[in-house]
ZALOSE-312965 format. One record per residue (C-alpha): residue number from 1; x, y, z. Coordinates in steps of 0.5 Angstrom, whole numbers, padded with zeros to 4 digits. Layout:
+------+-------+-------+-------+
| resi |  east | north |    up |
+------+-------+-------+-------+
|  NUM |     X |     Y |     Z |
...
+------+-------+-------+-------+
end
This chain:
+------+-------+-------+-------+
| resi |  east | north |    up |
+------+-------+-------+-------+
|    1 |  0000 |  0000 |  0000 |
|    2 |  0003 |  0007 | -0002 |
|    3 |  0004 |  0011 |  0004 |
|    4 | -0002 |  0016 |  0001 |
|    5 | -0008 |  0013 |  0001 |
|    6 | -0016 |  0014 |  0003 |
|    7 | -0019 |  0009 |  0007 |
|    8 | -0027 |  0008 |  0006 |
|    9 | -0030 |  0008 |  0012 |
|   10 | -0037 |  0008 |  0009 |
|   11 | -0038 |  0007 |  0002 |
|   12 | -0044 |  0011 |  0000 |
|   13 | -0049 |  0010 | -0005 |
|   14 | -0047 |  0008 | -0012 |
|   15 | -0040 |  0011 | -0011 |
|   16 | -0036 |  0010 | -0017 |
|   17 | -0029 |  0012 | -0020 |
|   18 | -0031 |  0016 | -0027 |
|   19 | -0028 |  0021 | -0032 |
|   20 | -0030 |  0023 | -0039 |
|   21 | -0032 |  0016 | -0041 |
|   22 | -0029 |  0011 | -0047 |
|   23 | -0030 |  0013 | -0054 |
|   24 | -0032 |  0009 | -0060 |
|   25 | -0034 |  0002 | -0057 |
|   26 | -0041 |  0002 | -0059 |
|   27 | -0040 | -0003 | -0064 |
|   28 | -0038 | -0008 | -0059 |
|   29 | -0044 | -0006 | -0054 |
|   30 | -0040 | -0001 | -0049 |
|   31 | -0043 |  0005 | -0048 |
|   32 | -0039 |  0012 | -0046 |
|   33 | -0041 |  0012 | -0039 |
|   34 | -0037 |  0017 | -0035 |
|   35 | -0039 |  0022 | -0031 |
|   36 | -0046 |  0024 | -0031 |
|   37 | -0046 |  0031 | -0030 |
|   38 | -0040 |  0033 | -0034 |
|   39 | -0040 |  0041 | -0032 |
|   40 | -0039 |  0039 | -0025 |
|   41 | -0034 |  0034 | -0026 |
|   42 | -0030 |  0039 | -0030 |
|   43 | -0031 |  0044 | -0025 |
|   44 | -0028 |  0039 | -0019 |
|   45 | -0022 |  0037 | -0023 |
|   46 | -0020 |  0045 | -0024 |
|   47 | -0021 |  0046 | -0017 |
|   48 | -0016 |  0041 | -0015 |
|   49 | -0011 |  0043 | -0021 |
|   50 | -0012 |  0037 | -0025 |
|   51 | -0013 |  0036 | -0033 |
|   52 | -0020 |  0036 | -0036 |
|   53 | -0020 |  0028 | -0036 |
|   54 | -0018 |  0026 | -0029 |
|   55 | -0021 |  0021 | -0025 |
|   56 | -0026 |  0023 | -0019 |
|   57 | -0031 |  0019 | -0015 |
|   58 | -0038 |  0020 | -0017 |
|   59 | -0043 |  0019 | -0012 |
|   60 | -0051 |  0019 | -0011 |
|   61 | -0055 |  0022 | -0006 |
|   62 | -0050 |  0020 |  0000 |
|   63 | -0043 |  0020 | -0001 |
|   64 | -0037 |  0016 |  0002 |
|   65 | -0034 |  0017 |  0009 |
|   66 | -0027 |  0017 |  0008 |
|   67 | -0020 |  0017 |  0012 |
|   68 | -0014 |  0020 |  0009 |
|   69 | -0007 |  0018 |  0011 |
|   70 | -0001 |  0021 |  0008 |
|   71 |  0002 |  0028 |  0006 |
|   72 | -0003 |  0034 |  0005 |
|   73 | -0007 |  0034 | -0001 |
|   74 | -0012 |  0038 | -0004 |
|   75 | -0020 |  0036 | -0005 |
|   76 | -0026 |  0039 | -0008 |
|   77 | -0033 |  0037 | -0008 |
|   78 | -0038 |  0040 | -0013 |
|   79 | -0045 |  0039 | -0014 |
|   80 | -0051 |  0041 | -0009 |
|   81 | -0047 |  0037 | -0003 |
|   82 | -0047 |  0037 |  0005 |
|   83 | -0040 |  0035 |  0007 |
|   84 | -0036 |  0035 |  0014 |
|   85 | -0028 |  0035 |  0015 |
|   86 | -0026 |  0032 |  0022 |
|   87 | -0019 |  0035 |  0024 |
|   88 | -0018 |  0032 |  0030 |
|   89 | -0023 |  0035 |  0035 |
|   90 | -0025 |  0040 |  0030 |
|   91 | -0031 |  0039 |  0025 |
|   92 | -0031 |  0044 |  0019 |
|   93 | -0037 |  0045 |  0015 |
|   94 | -0035 |  0044 |  0008 |
|   95 | -0037 |  0048 |  0002 |
|   96 | -0038 |  0046 | -0005 |
|   97 | -0034 |  0049 | -0011 |
|   98 | -0028 |  0051 | -0006 |
|   99 | -0021 |  0047 | -0005 |
|  100 | -0020 |  0044 |  0002 |
|  101 | -0013 |  0041 |  0005 |
|  102 | -0013 |  0034 |  0008 |
|  103 | -0008 |  0032 |  0012 |
|  104 | -0006 |  0026 |  0016 |
|  105 | -0012 |  0022 |  0019 |
|  106 | -0017 |  0027 |  0017 |
|  107 | -0024 |  0025 |  0016 |
|  108 | -0028 |  0027 |  0010 |
|  109 | -0036 |  0025 |  0011 |
|  110 | -0040 |  0027 |  0005 |
|  111 | -0047 |  0027 |  0008 |
|  112 | -0052 |  0028 |  0002 |
|  113 | -0054 |  0031 | -0004 |
|  114 | -0059 |  0036 | -0003 |
|  115 | -0065 |  0036 | -0008 |
|  116 | -0061 |  0033 | -0013 |
|  117 | -0057 |  0026 | -0015 |
|  118 | -0050 |  0027 | -0016 |
|  119 | -0044 |  0030 | -0013 |
|  120 | -0036 |  0029 | -0015 |
|  121 | -0030 |  0029 | -0011 |
|  122 | -0023 |  0031 | -0014 |
|  123 | -0017 |  0030 | -0011 |
|  124 | -0010 |  0034 | -0012 |
|  125 | -0007 |  0027 | -0014 |
|  126 | -0007 |  0021 | -0018 |
|  127 | -0011 |  0015 | -0016 |
|  128 | -0008 |  0009 | -0017 |
|  129 | -0013 |  0006 | -0022 |
|  130 | -0013 |  0001 | -0027 |
|  131 | -0016 |  0003 | -0034 |
|  132 | -0020 | -0001 | -0039 |
|  133 | -0020 |  0002 | -0046 |
|  134 | -0017 |  0008 | -0044 |
|  135 | -0022 |  0010 | -0039 |
|  136 | -0023 |  0009 | -0031 |
|  137 | -0030 |  0010 | -0032 |
|  138 | -0034 |  0004 | -0028 |
|  139 | -0040 |  0001 | -0031 |
|  140 | -0043 | -0003 | -0025 |
|  141 | -0048 | -0007 | -0030 |
|  142 | -0042 | -0009 | -0034 |
|  143 | -0037 | -0010 | -0029 |
|  144 | -0033 | -0005 | -0034 |
|  145 | -0027 |  0000 | -0031 |
|  146 | -0023 |  0001 | -0025 |
|  147 | -0024 | -0003 | -0018 |
|  148 | -0026 | -0009 | -0022 |
|  149 | -0032 | -0005 | -0025 |
|  150 | -0035 | -0005 | -0018 |
|  151 | -0038 |  0000 | -0013 |
|  152 | -0033 |  0003 | -0008 |
|  153 | -0034 | -0001 | -0002 |
|  154 | -0033 | -0001 |  0006 |
|  155 | -0026 | -0002 |  0008 |
|  156 | -0023 | -0001 |  0001 |
|  157 | -0016 |  0003 |  0001 |
|  158 | -0014 |  0007 | -0005 |
|  159 | -0007 |  0009 | -0006 |
|  160 | -0005 |  0016 | -0009 |
|  161 |  0001 |  0015 | -0014 |
|  162 |  0003 |  0022 | -0014 |
|  163 |  0000 |  0029 | -0011 |
|  164 |  0000 |  0036 | -0014 |
|  165 |  0003 |  0040 | -0009 |
|  166 |  0000 |  0046 | -0011 |
|  167 | -0004 |  0048 | -0005 |
|  168 | -0007 |  0055 | -0007 |
|  169 | -0014 |  0056 | -0004 |
|  170 | -0019 |  0056 | -0010 |
|  171 | -0026 |  0057 | -0011 |
|  172 | -0032 |  0059 | -0015 |
|  173 | -0039 |  0062 | -0014 |
|  174 | -0043 |  0058 | -0017 |
|  175 | -0051 |  0055 | -0016 |
|  176 | -0054 |  0049 | -0020 |
|  177 | -0060 |  0052 | -0023 |
|  178 | -0066 |  0048 | -0025 |
|  179 | -0069 |  0049 | -0032 |
|  180 | -0076 |  0050 | -0033 |
|  181 | -0077 |  0045 | -0039 |
|  182 | -0072 |  0039 | -0041 |
|  183 | -0071 |  0041 | -0049 |
|  184 | -0072 |  0035 | -0054 |
|  185 | -0071 |  0033 | -0061 |
|  186 | -0076 |  0029 | -0065 |
|  187 | -0074 |  0022 | -0065 |
|  188 | -0073 |  0017 | -0071 |
|  189 | -0080 |  0014 | -0069 |
|  190 | -0083 |  0020 | -0068 |
|  191 | -0089 |  0018 | -0073 |
|  192 | -0090 |  0012 | -0069 |
|  193 | -0095 |  0016 | -0064 |
|  194 | -0101 |  0019 | -0065 |
|  195 | -0102 |  0027 | -0066 |
|  196 | -0106 |  0027 | -0059 |
|  197 | -0100 |  0023 | -0056 |
|  198 | -0095 |  0028 | -0059 |
|  199 | -0099 |  0034 | -0056 |
|  200 | -0099 |  0030 | -0049 |
|  201 | -0092 |  0029 | -0049 |
|  202 | -0090 |  0036 | -0050 |
|  203 | -0096 |  0039 | -0046 |
|  204 | -0097 |  0034 | -0040 |
|  205 | -0092 |  0033 | -0033 |
|  206 | -0088 |  0027 | -0032 |
|  207 | -0085 |  0024 | -0026 |
|  208 | -0078 |  0021 | -0025 |
|  209 | -0080 |  0014 | -0022 |
|  210 | -0075 |  0011 | -0016 |
|  211 | -0073 |  0006 | -0022 |
|  212 | -0068 |  0010 | -0024 |
|  213 | -0060 |  0010 | -0024 |
|  214 | -0054 |  0011 | -0029 |
|  215 | -0057 |  0006 | -0034 |
|  216 | -0064 |  0010 | -0035 |
|  217 | -0069 |  0014 | -0032 |
|  218 | -0076 |  0011 | -0032 |
|  219 | -0082 |  0016 | -0032 |
|  220 | -0089 |  0016 | -0030 |
|  221 | -0095 |  0020 | -0032 |
|  222 | -0100 |  0020 | -0038 |
|  223 | -0099 |  0014 | -0043 |
|  224 | -0096 |  0015 | -0050 |
|  225 | -0101 |  0012 | -0055 |
|  226 | -0097 |  0008 | -0060 |
|  227 | -0101 |  0007 | -0067 |
|  228 | -0096 |  0003 | -0071 |
|  229 | -0092 | -0002 | -0067 |
|  230 | -0090 | -0002 | -0059 |
|  231 | -0084 | -0006 | -0061 |
|  232 | -0079 | -0005 | -0067 |
|  233 | -0073 | -0009 | -0069 |
|  234 | -0067 | -0008 | -0064 |
|  235 | -0063 | -0002 | -0067 |
|  236 | -0058 |  0003 | -0064 |
|  237 | -0059 |  0008 | -0058 |
|  238 | -0055 |  0014 | -0056 |
|  239 | -0055 |  0017 | -0049 |
|  240 | -0061 |  0021 | -0048 |
|  241 | -0066 |  0018 | -0053 |
|  242 | -0073 |  0017 | -0050 |
|  243 | -0076 |  0010 | -0051 |
|  244 | -0083 |  0009 | -0050 |
|  245 | -0085 |  0002 | -0047 |
|  246 | -0090 | -0002 | -0049 |
|  247 | -0094 |  0000 | -0043 |
|  248 | -0094 |  0007 | -0046 |
|  249 | -0089 |  0010 | -0041 |
|  250 | -0082 |  0014 | -0043 |
|  251 | -0075 |  0011 | -0041 |
|  252 | -0069 |  0016 | -0042 |
|  253 | -0063 |  0012 | -0043 |
|  254 | -0057 |  0015 | -0039 |
|  255 | -0049 |  0014 | -0039 |
|  256 | -0049 |  0007 | -0038 |
|  257 | -0055 |  0005 | -0043 |
|  258 | -0055 | -0001 | -0047 |
|  259 | -0053 |  0000 | -0054 |
|  260 | -0059 | -0003 | -0057 |
|  261 | -0066 | -0003 | -0056 |
|  262 | -0073 | -0005 | -0059 |
|  263 | -0078 |  0000 | -0056 |
|  264 | -0080 |  0006 | -0061 |
|  265 | -0076 |  0013 | -0060 |
|  266 | -0080 |  0019 | -0059 |
|  267 | -0075 |  0024 | -0058 |
|  268 | -0068 |  0025 | -0055 |
|  269 | -0065 |  0030 | -0050 |
|  270 | -0061 |  0035 | -0052 |
|  271 | -0054 |  0035 | -0050 |
|  272 | -0054 |  0042 | -0047 |
|  273 | -0060 |  0040 | -0042 |
|  274 | -0057 |  0033 | -0040 |
|  275 | -0053 |  0035 | -0034 |
|  276 | -0059 |  0038 | -0031 |
|  277 | -0064 |  0032 | -0033 |
|  278 | -0059 |  0027 | -0029 |
|  279 | -0059 |  0031 | -0023 |
|  280 | -0067 |  0031 | -0022 |
|  281 | -0068 |  0026 | -0016 |
|  282 | -0075 |  0021 | -0016 |
|  283 | -0081 |  0025 | -0015 |
|  284 | -0079 |  0031 | -0019 |
|  285 | -0083 |  0033 | -0025 |
|  286 | -0081 |  0034 | -0032 |
|  287 | -0084 |  0037 | -0038 |
|  288 | -0081 |  0037 | -0045 |
|  289 | -0080 |  0042 | -0050 |
|  290 | -0079 |  0041 | -0057 |
|  291 | -0074 |  0044 | -0061 |
|  292 | -0070 |  0044 | -0068 |
|  293 | -0063 |  0041 | -0069 |
|  294 | -0061 |  0048 | -0071 |
|  295 | -0063 |  0051 | -0064 |
|  296 | -0060 |  0045 | -0060 |
|  297 | -0053 |  0046 | -0064 |
|  298 | -0054 |  0053 | -0061 |
|  299 | -0056 |  0052 | -0054 |
|  300 | -0050 |  0047 | -0054 |
|  301 | -0045 |  0052 | -0056 |
|  302 | -0048 |  0056 | -0051 |
|  303 | -0047 |  0051 | -0046 |
|  304 | -0040 |  0050 | -0047 |
|  305 | -0038 |  0057 | -0047 |
|  306 | -0041 |  0058 | -0040 |
|  307 | -0038 |  0052 | -0038 |
|  308 | -0031 |  0054 | -0040 |
|  309 | -0032 |  0061 | -0037 |
|  310 | -0034 |  0058 | -0030 |
|  311 | -0027 |  0054 | -0031 |
|  312 | -0023 |  0060 | -0033 |
|  313 | -0026 |  0064 | -0027 |
|  314 | -0023 |  0059 | -0022 |
|  315 | -0016 |  0062 | -0020 |
+------+-------+-------+-------+
end
């Protein structure tokens, strides 16, 4: 065991190592995976002085409780997260979007996300992880990625190969905003659905069900009528595509989605709205808004400009 390492006292819920994911493997049934909330992932790495594709710990709802052993190291947490740092007898209330120094035997307790799903822990160092297809991203459904393709578990110890010794304080003033409607492009099977069903899809509310994870988000609400065929020959899927199951309920494919599927596709979430979509916890209400491809392209350019501007603000 390296002299610098984290010990997992509590694993949290769905805590995994993630980076930007793995490319060009759809043809063998391997999705991109990677961080669910791309912006918060990038901001976490910038706050600890890492490059943009550095491995971080992603957690959902409740994060891990970790004890640090070794030389001083910077950490940062992004998202809407409550956490504490224990330094001996002193307890520090953590704040997201700023760096903190952990010293030997300090404890970091990531208590919960707040009305959101995902948070990110970045360190000013390099975890000693095994990469698979040029990525550490963990897909627990397929046992792919670092940590044997498994969630982080209680009692595990994760070594740090190298520490970045820049301990300058970094912070960003940023609030995770909500979005009134999730914007959607028409899907390849849009015309499988009746005019009334299409109108209902864009005018009615849906609720995020408890049956949601990194693979997909199931919605509950008005039934979307299919007038042609509720099942089709299996064909390729992409992240954010919205399938309508045979019972008329939508299911949105997320980062660890299967690469083929046989339900008709009514739409696909635009890339600019994906981060906000995945942060909606069960019970959240969703409304959809149809946009054209040119609008989606412009919105994505704006999203990327905003993200780069936030990264530039971190000093």
